[in-house]
C-alpha positions as a printed NumPy array, in Angstrom:
array([[113.685, 121.322,  83.672],
       [114.34 , 117.122,  85.289],
       [110.49 , 116.731,  85.824],
       [108.358, 115.093,  83.493],
       [106.244, 117.735,  81.698],
       [102.96 , 115.455,  80.11 ],
       [101.018, 112.531,  81.781],
       [ 99.47 , 110.348,  79.963],
       [ 96.751, 112.846,  79.191],
       [ 98.611, 115.868,  78.186],
       [ 99.541, 118.548,  81.265],
       [ 98.497, 118.592,  84.65 ],
       [ 98.797, 119.486,  88.364],
       [ 97.64 , 121.409,  90.912],
       [ 96.964, 125.316,  89.829],
       [ 99.766, 127.584,  91.046],
       [102.576, 124.925,  90.977],
       [104.322, 123.069,  88.539],
       [103.916, 122.616,  85.641],
       [100.424, 124.468,  86.335],
       [101.586, 127.424,  86.743],
       [100.999, 130.481,  84.245],
       [104.923, 130.886,  83.307],
       [104.563, 127.062,  82.202],
       [101.095, 127.616,  80.289],
       [102.667, 130.715,  78.286],
       [105.598, 128.398,  77.284],
       [103.491, 125.731,  76.402],
       [101.679, 127.653,  74.399],
       [104.814, 129.23 ,  72.793],
       [106.583, 126.25 ,  72.292],
       [103.   , 124.389,  70.889],
       [102.478, 126.996,  68.375],
       [106.359, 127.607,  67.153],
       [105.264, 123.689,  65.936],
       [103.002, 124.383,  64.394],
       [103.281, 127.242,  62.297],
       [104.049, 126.   ,  58.777],
       [103.394, 127.258,  55.983],
       [102.483, 130.929,  54.885],
       [ 98.686, 130.772,  55.607],
       [ 97.468, 132.779,  59.267],
       [ 97.712, 130.498,  62.17 ],
       [ 94.976, 129.853,  64.304],
       [ 94.522, 128.164,  67.523],
       [ 91.51 , 127.253,  69.291],
       [ 90.921, 127.357,  73.473],
       [ 88.331, 125.747,  75.461],
       [ 88.328, 125.39 ,  79.292],
       [ 86.014, 123.929,  81.636],
       [ 85.153, 126.093,  85.018],
       [ 87.819, 125.862,  87.105],
       [ 88.365, 129.112,  88.681],
       [ 92.298, 128.55 ,  87.691],
       [ 90.917, 128.763,  84.238],
       [ 91.221, 132.296,  83.917],
       [ 94.874, 132.34 ,  84.487],
       [ 95.442, 129.622,  82.443],
       [ 94.05 , 130.723,  78.927],
       [ 95.377, 133.7  ,  79.828],
       [ 98.7  , 132.755,  80.199],
       [ 98.653, 129.835,  76.963],
       [ 96.726, 133.583,  74.492],
       [ 99.838, 134.883,  75.679],
       [102.205, 132.292,  74.632],
       [100.331, 131.433,  71.26 ],
       [100.455, 135.137,  70.306],
       [103.616, 136.191,  70.817],
       [104.744, 133.587,  68.457],
       [102.306, 134.97 ,  65.96 ],
       [ 99.339, 132.668,  66.096],
       [ 95.486, 133.952,  66.266],
       [ 93.425, 132.688,  69.274],
       [ 90.083, 131.911,  68.887],
       [ 88.245, 132.042,  72.354],
       [ 85.58 , 129.415,  72.765],
       [ 85.039, 129.966,  76.531],
       [ 83.577, 126.656,  78.989],
       [ 83.081, 124.03 ,  76.226],
       [ 83.481, 120.273,  76.646],
       [ 86.858, 118.798,  75.713],
       [ 85.15 , 116.416,  72.629],
       [ 84.107, 119.873,  71.601],
       [ 87.526, 121.726,  71.847],
       [ 88.695, 118.876,  69.245],
       [ 85.822, 118.676,  67.052],
       [ 85.755, 122.971,  66.412],
       [ 89.788, 122.856,  65.588],
       [ 89.238, 120.445,  62.701],
       [ 86.077, 122.549,  61.488],
       [ 87.314, 126.062,  61.926],
       [ 90.567, 124.611,  60.47 ],
       [ 92.734, 125.599,  63.16 ],
       [ 96.715, 123.977,  63.225],
       [ 95.598, 123.431,  67.042],
       [ 93.162, 122.603,  69.813],
       [ 93.997, 122.885,  73.428],
       [ 91.593, 122.294,  76.293],
       [ 92.275, 124.135,  79.789],
       [ 90.663, 120.922,  82.054],
       [ 91.954, 118.398,  84.896],
       [ 89.027, 116.435,  83.766],
       [ 87.187, 114.587,  86.986],
       [ 89.551, 115.969,  89.401],
       [ 88.93 , 118.075,  92.063],
       [ 88.913, 121.962,  91.253],
       [ 91.889, 123.224,  92.652],
       [ 93.826, 121.17 ,  89.66 ],
       [ 94.083, 122.002,  86.329],
       [ 95.726, 120.44 ,  83.076],
       [ 96.103, 121.568,  79.185],
       [ 94.989, 118.612,  77.022],
       [ 96.542, 119.734,  73.139],
       [ 95.245, 118.391,  70.139],
       [ 96.47 , 118.515,  66.548],
       [ 94.694, 120.09 ,  63.155],
       [ 92.749, 116.536,  62.62 ],
       [ 91.776, 116.833,  65.905],
       [ 93.502, 113.91 ,  67.981],
       [ 95.511, 114.67 ,  71.119],
       [ 99.262, 115.308,  69.877],
       [101.781, 111.877,  70.015],
       [104.712, 111.383,  72.943],
       [106.733, 112.59 ,  69.857],
       [105.381, 116.001,  69.457],
       [105.061, 116.039,  73.386],
       [108.652, 115.765,  73.152],
       [108.843, 118.606,  70.766],
       [107.497, 120.815,  72.865],
       [109.289, 119.713,  76.046],
       [112.513, 120.12 ,  74.297],
       [111.522, 123.297,  73.327],
       [110.579, 124.553,  76.636],
       [114.379, 123.291,  78.072],
       [116.017, 125.688,  75.342],
       [116.077, 129.806,  74.6  ],
       [112.827, 130.518,  73.215],
       [113.82 , 134.03 ,  72.656],
       [114.387, 133.49 ,  69.066],
       [111.266, 131.961,  68.793],
       [109.4  , 135.452,  69.161],
       [107.565, 136.396,  66.115],
       [108.559, 140.305,  64.955],
       [106.117, 142.964,  65.503],
       [104.332, 143.166,  62.738],
       [103.461, 139.28 ,  63.046],
       [101.917, 139.227,  66.651],
       [ 98.912, 136.929,  67.009],
       [ 95.45 , 138.501,  67.868],
       [ 92.503, 136.834,  69.973],
       [ 88.976, 136.79 ,  69.211],
       [ 86.243, 135.077,  71.274],
       [ 83.854, 132.755,  69.071],
       [ 80.166, 132.941,  70.452],
       [ 78.825, 129.891,  67.679],
       [ 81.135, 127.463,  69.571],
       [ 78.261, 126.133,  71.812],
       [ 75.76 , 125.976,  68.571],
       [ 78.313, 124.762,  66.697],
       [ 79.119, 121.754,  69.184],
       [ 75.448, 120.709,  69.9  ],
       [ 74.29 , 120.378,  66.461],
       [ 77.315, 118.095,  65.587],
       [ 76.316, 116.056,  68.649],
       [ 72.286, 115.706,  67.037],
       [ 74.173, 114.808,  63.982],
       [ 75.494, 111.298,  65.398],
       [ 71.851, 110.637,  65.28 ],
       [ 68.963, 109.682,  62.788],
       [ 67.486, 112.699,  61.803],
       [ 64.415, 111.174,  62.215],
       [ 65.596, 110.54 ,  66.254],
       [ 63.724, 112.2  ,  69.129],
       [ 63.29 , 111.472,  72.71 ],
       [ 59.828, 113.166,  73.598],
       [ 58.798, 109.776,  75.375],
       [ 61.697, 110.328,  77.833],
       [ 61.986, 112.378,  81.002],
       [ 65.966, 112.27 ,  81.606],
       [ 68.143, 113.724,  84.706],
       [ 71.594, 115.149,  83.677],
       [ 74.122, 115.78 ,  85.726],
       [ 77.082, 118.195,  84.315],
       [ 79.52 , 118.185,  87.125],
       [ 79.246, 121.826,  87.347],
       [ 81.636, 121.244,  85.049],
       [ 81.904, 122.542,  81.172],
       [ 79.441, 120.795,  79.537],
       [ 76.7  , 123.008,  82.327],
       [ 74.589, 124.582,  78.984],
       [ 75.587, 121.85 ,  76.226],
       [ 74.16 , 119.207,  77.48 ],
       [ 70.693, 119.894,  78.902],
       [ 70.212, 122.304,  75.697],
       [ 70.896, 119.46 ,  73.357],
       [ 68.603, 116.374,  75.204],
       [ 66.232, 119.509,  75.059],
       [ 66.351, 120.136,  71.252],
       [ 65.815, 116.078,  71.093],
       [ 62.659, 116.913,  72.636],
       [ 63.421, 114.975,  76.216],
       [ 62.264, 116.436,  79.306],
       [ 65.18 , 117.39 ,  80.813],
       [ 65.861, 117.968,  84.582],
       [ 69.569, 119.123,  84.818],
       [ 71.679, 118.847,  88.024],
       [ 75.517, 119.799,  88.347],
       [ 74.785, 123.197,  86.208],
       [ 75.666, 125.946,  88.916],
       [ 79.291, 126.721,  88.4  ],
       [ 81.343, 128.779,  90.535],
       [ 84.901, 128.116,  90.041],
       [ 85.346, 125.812,  93.062],
       [ 82.311, 123.345,  92.492],
       [ 83.244, 121.372,  89.915],
       [ 82.831, 117.341,  90.241],
       [ 82.076, 117.866,  93.785],
       [ 80.111, 115.699,  95.478],
       [ 78.587, 115.239,  91.747],
       [ 79.077, 113.831,  88.227],
       [ 80.326, 110.455,  86.776],
       [ 83.162, 110.164,  89.68 ],
       [ 80.062, 110.742,  92.27 ],
       [ 77.087, 109.824,  90.821],
       [ 75.063, 108.958,  94.475],
       [ 72.884, 112.03 ,  94.046],
       [ 72.083, 111.532,  90.524],
       [ 70.974, 107.87 ,  91.282],
       [ 68.801, 109.841,  93.741],
       [ 67.892, 112.515,  91.707],
       [ 66.503, 109.816,  89.316],
       [ 64.122, 108.177,  91.923],
       [ 62.613, 110.791,  93.355],
       [ 61.998, 112.155,  89.732],
       [ 61.062, 108.483,  88.367],
       [ 63.053, 109.467,  85.351],
       [ 63.946, 106.889,  82.333],
       [ 67.227, 107.63 ,  82.852],
       [ 70.08 , 109.523,  83.977],
       [ 73.075, 110.916,  82.685],
       [ 76.155, 111.818,  84.957],
       [ 79.054, 113.827,  82.199],
       [ 82.247, 114.827,  83.989],
       [ 84.444, 117.985,  84.351],
       [ 85.663, 118.217,  80.864],
       [ 82.421, 115.972,  79.612],
       [ 84.184, 113.463,  77.702],
       [ 83.028, 110.503,  80.058],
       [ 79.735, 109.244,  80.901],
       [ 77.947, 107.104,  83.155],
       [ 74.45 , 106.287,  83.521],
       [ 71.213, 105.335,  85.604],
       [ 68.854, 103.454,  84.983],
       [ 64.936, 104.17 ,  86.353],
       [ 65.656, 101.734,  89.134],
       [ 68.775, 104.289,  90.354],
       [ 71.539, 101.52 ,  89.542],
       [ 75.354, 102.97 ,  87.945],
       [ 75.443, 101.907,  84.452],
       [ 79.405, 101.856,  83.774],
       [ 81.444, 102.329,  80.444],
       [ 81.732,  98.232,  80.051],
       [ 77.961,  98.422,  80.135],
       [ 77.727, 101.57 ,  78.177],
       [ 80.499, 100.034,  75.08 ],
       [ 78.639,  96.363,  75.263],
       [ 75.38 ,  98.641,  74.217],
       [ 76.49 , 100.128,  71.212],
       [ 78.582,  97.736,  70.024],
       [ 75.958,  94.762,  69.577],
       [ 73.677,  97.655,  68.291],
       [ 75.948,  98.892,  65.831],
       [ 77.378,  95.197,  64.713],
       [ 73.602,  94.043,  64.371],
       [ 73.25 ,  97.265,  61.828],
       [ 76.182,  96.594,  59.974],
       [ 78.181,  99.273,  61.176],
       [ 80.895,  97.898,  63.966],
       [ 84.361,  97.891,  62.143],
       [ 87.446,  95.834,  62.627],
       [ 84.722,  92.742,  64.41 ],
       [ 85.564,  93.76 ,  67.842],
       [ 86.433,  97.135,  69.526],
       [ 88.931,  98.345,  71.606],
       [ 88.946,  98.947,  75.498],
       [ 91.983,  98.843,  78.062],
       [ 93.04 ,  96.135,  81.152],
       [ 90.651,  97.748,  83.174],
       [ 87.964,  96.457,  81.322],
       [ 85.976,  93.909,  83.027],
       [ 85.692,  89.779,  81.757],
       [ 82.06 ,  89.917,  81.753],
       [ 82.844,  92.413,  78.761],
       [ 84.973,  90.109,  77.017],
       [ 82.565,  86.789,  77.112],
       [ 80.253,  88.533,  76.204],
       [ 81.559,  90.289,  72.878],
       [ 82.81 ,  86.63 ,  72.207],
       [ 79.004,  85.233,  72.551],
       [ 78.443,  87.846,  69.788],
       [ 81.47 ,  87.196,  67.807],
       [ 82.997,  90.349,  68.143],
       [ 87.02 ,  90.515,  69.79 ],
       [ 87.94 ,  93.115,  72.732],
       [ 91.599,  93.862,  72.286],
       [ 93.224,  95.216,  75.587],
       [ 95.502,  98.525,  75.295],
       [ 97.452,  99.917,  78.785],
       [ 95.123, 102.499,  80.86 ],
       [ 94.501, 105.71 ,  79.078],
       [ 92.165, 107.2  ,  76.058],
       [ 94.567, 107.656,  73.822],
       [ 96.534, 104.082,  73.969],
       [ 92.765, 103.215,  73.065],
       [ 92.776, 105.655,  69.971],
       [ 95.549, 105.012,  68.558],
       [ 94.899, 101.185,  68.302],
       [ 91.354, 102.079,  66.944],
       [ 93.293, 104.68 ,  64.46 ],
       [ 96.136, 101.657,  63.309],
       [ 93.788,  98.807,  63.272],
       [ 90.373, 100.345,  62.106],
       [ 87.802,  99.93 ,  65.034],
       [ 85.278, 102.792,  65.435],
       [ 84.259, 101.81 ,  68.76 ],
       [ 86.718, 101.821,  72.126],
       [ 87.07 , 103.114,  75.268],
       [ 87.073, 102.125,  78.942],
       [ 85.017, 100.88 ,  81.881],
       [ 85.362, 104.598,  83.659],
       [ 82.981, 106.161,  80.654],
       [ 85.318, 107.128,  78.032],
       [ 84.029, 106.326,  74.745],
       [ 85.775, 107.118,  72.037],
       [ 83.203, 106.868,  68.605],
       [ 84.935, 107.372,  65.571],
       [ 82.114, 107.821,  63.205],
       [ 81.807, 110.844,  64.86 ],
       [ 84.728, 111.856,  67.103],
       [ 88.125, 112.079,  67.712],
       [ 88.527, 111.774,  71.727],
       [ 85.896, 110.593,  74.271],
       [ 82.494, 112.126,  74.614],
       [ 80.084, 111.899,  76.898],
       [ 77.308, 113.237,  74.95 ],
       [ 77.887, 111.796,  72.259],
       [ 77.82 , 108.487,  73.825],
       [ 74.84 , 108.662,  76.129],
       [ 73.187, 109.711,  72.868],
       [ 73.594, 106.308,  71.276],
       [ 72.782, 104.432,  74.105],
       [ 69.351, 106.575,  74.448],
       [ 68.876, 105.438,  70.701],
       [ 68.585, 102.093,  71.064],
       [ 66.337, 102.956,  74.543],
       [ 63.738, 104.542,  72.574],
       [ 64.27 , 102.047,  68.729],
       [ 64.16 ,  99.069,  71.238],
       [ 61.421, 100.149,  73.375],
       [ 62.52 ,  98.699,  76.622],
       [ 63.692,  99.689,  79.455],
       [ 67.218, 101.427,  80.387],
       [ 67.608,  98.47 ,  82.859],
       [ 66.985,  95.968,  80.026],
       [ 68.872,  97.49 ,  77.819],
       [ 71.783,  98.496,  79.778],
       [ 72.176,  95.201,  81.083],
       [ 74.021,  93.171,  78.328],
       [ 76.166,  90.813,  80.11 ],
       [ 76.513,  90.074,  84.257],
       [ 80.464,  91.618,  85.496],
       [ 82.643,  89.288,  87.012],
       [ 83.097,  90.534,  90.51 ],
       [ 86.087,  93.456,  90.11 ],
       [ 87.193,  95.009,  93.362],
       [ 89.085,  98.634,  92.709],
       [ 91.352, 100.415,  95.713],
       [ 93.374, 103.583,  95.586],
       [ 96.503, 104.125,  97.767],
       [ 98.054, 107.636,  97.369],
       [101.586, 107.983,  97.851],
       [103.99 , 111.195,  98.114],
       [107.143, 109.855,  96.67 ],
       [109.58 , 107.257,  95.458],
       [108.199, 103.8  ,  93.742],
       [105.931, 101.892,  95.812],
       [105.532,  99.31 ,  93.243],
       [109.603,  98.804,  93.189],
       [109.244,  97.687,  96.709],
       [110.143,  94.017,  97.263],
       [107.437,  93.553, 100.293],
       [104.837,  95.146,  97.458],
       [106.301,  92.726,  94.662],
       [106.427,  89.934,  96.625],
       [102.285,  90.862,  97.676],
       [101.704,  91.147,  94.361],
       [102.786,  87.502,  93.497],
       [101.117,  86.014,  95.932],
       [ 97.868,  87.405,  94.832],
       [ 98.436,  86.858,  91.519],
       [ 98.879,  82.987,  92.416],
       [ 95.989,  82.596,  94.566],
       [ 93.556,  84.331,  91.595],
       [ 95.329,  82.064,  89.004],
       [ 93.368,  81.101,  86.032],
       [ 90.369,  82.166,  86.975],
       [ 90.64 ,  85.864,  87.496],
       [ 92.96 ,  89.178,  86.906],
       [ 95.247,  91.264,  88.805],
       [ 95.855,  94.808,  87.716],
       [ 98.011,  97.209,  89.943],
       [ 99.402, 100.447,  88.55 ],
       [100.662, 104.062,  89.183],
       [ 97.788, 106.591,  87.873],
       [ 99.325, 108.519,  84.842],
       [ 97.246, 111.651,  86.54 ],
       [ 97.592, 111.576,  89.996],
       [100.055, 110.157,  93.07 ],
       [ 97.907, 107.168,  93.007],
       [ 98.466, 103.383,  92.734],
       [ 95.492, 101.769,  91.566],
       [ 94.981,  97.921,  92.797],
       [ 92.278,  96.109,  90.797],
       [ 91.501,  92.372,  90.351],
       [ 88.242,  90.658,  89.561],
       [ 86.972,  86.873,  89.61 ],
       [ 84.958,  84.465,  90.349],
       [ 84.997,  84.19 ,  93.873],
       [ 84.139,  87.698,  94.878],
       [ 85.6  ,  86.946,  98.47 ],
       [ 89.069,  85.892,  97.25 ],
       [ 89.112,  89.263,  94.51 ],
       [ 88.96 ,  90.786,  98.289],
       [ 91.017,  89.443, 100.067],
       [ 93.923,  89.182,  97.458],
       [ 93.313,  93.56 ,  96.951],
       [ 93.373,  94.042, 100.699],
       [ 96.222,  92.403, 101.164],
       [ 98.507,  94.471,  98.751],
       [ 96.511,  97.526,  99.65 ],
       [ 97.681,  96.857, 103.214],
       [101.467,  95.976, 101.759],
       [101.247,  99.555, 100.063],
       [ 99.978, 101.6  , 102.175],
       [103.06 , 100.573, 104.921],
       [105.46 , 100.863, 101.905],
       [103.534, 104.658, 100.966],
       [103.501, 105.802, 104.501]])
């Protein structure tokens, strides 16, 4: 097998095409199950999914793979990614698996794997799974009497809701808030509105009618326009948009303005620092986070540590250096006091607690800094390595020279889609826009 199996966030691709076929899902289950069947105890894996049509197929194939190597399977049903990570620990499982392609459209799907500690697998563990798949798998099959069983867990939603609520002080309630929640027709379509209602809020849910093909379609954190309009229409205090697997969140204030992950991290970092809960003297974000966030944190005498794009790199640095707040501009926010991966609902609850405690409107609470002008464009390509083209490299050098010391240029391939992401920011918005436009133009000629 010459193709790369794992990307930056597990295995992902178009359903019924490599690597997201039933056969490959079965093999992933067999290989992962083999690696994590150590000791004499009865081994178990918890499996959750979002609402994609192909989730049925992938789930059945994974169950076949895991049970064939002797693991018992606990099926959680549609549930957010952070819930799967949490339940892997809570239920003393050897593995947790989430079937989702996150913010992608329904035609894609993916497999994210968590270890017994609730954290995503390391590169070495993913390489070991790939190695087993590439070899003779007949030798790892369990004896007939050792084949695993599968069981559906009906209480999984209630367990996650209770865990999310426990991230707040016991006295915290949202009784005076009218909240619009957009669940992207995805994994949180039941748990997120119910959790907010249990906390006393008046809840107006949208994006809660999944049909297998409408996940992330003109809704959710990647398409928040409908939420912005709904907040204004209902005169709500806040809008919350999750993505398909609810591991990311963006906010809409009472005026209908969008608030991204950088502002949310600023809100949480300042609140936790004021309460002496922020560890390691700062937060961890990626190279995509706005310079405005960095300057704001410096004003609070806090550090911003940047990692490559991908929440796994953020989490790795957090764990290694003792940080408890980190995330991405896109809305992946990791609060390791409560979660082991991005959790859109828990992050939103932390912001809501600041709103309630301060008595201020969301537009004021979530306007912690003035962002530097930033432009991001994506260029789709079909094959090859466009960033290695000489014309593209020359355009990038020219852009860096024009921005100089007053801006940043970040160009990278997506880890989950065949896209080149071009981002620039700086003091001069016109210059930033021109630099991105010129590089995108060269990339499009190369990718054509």
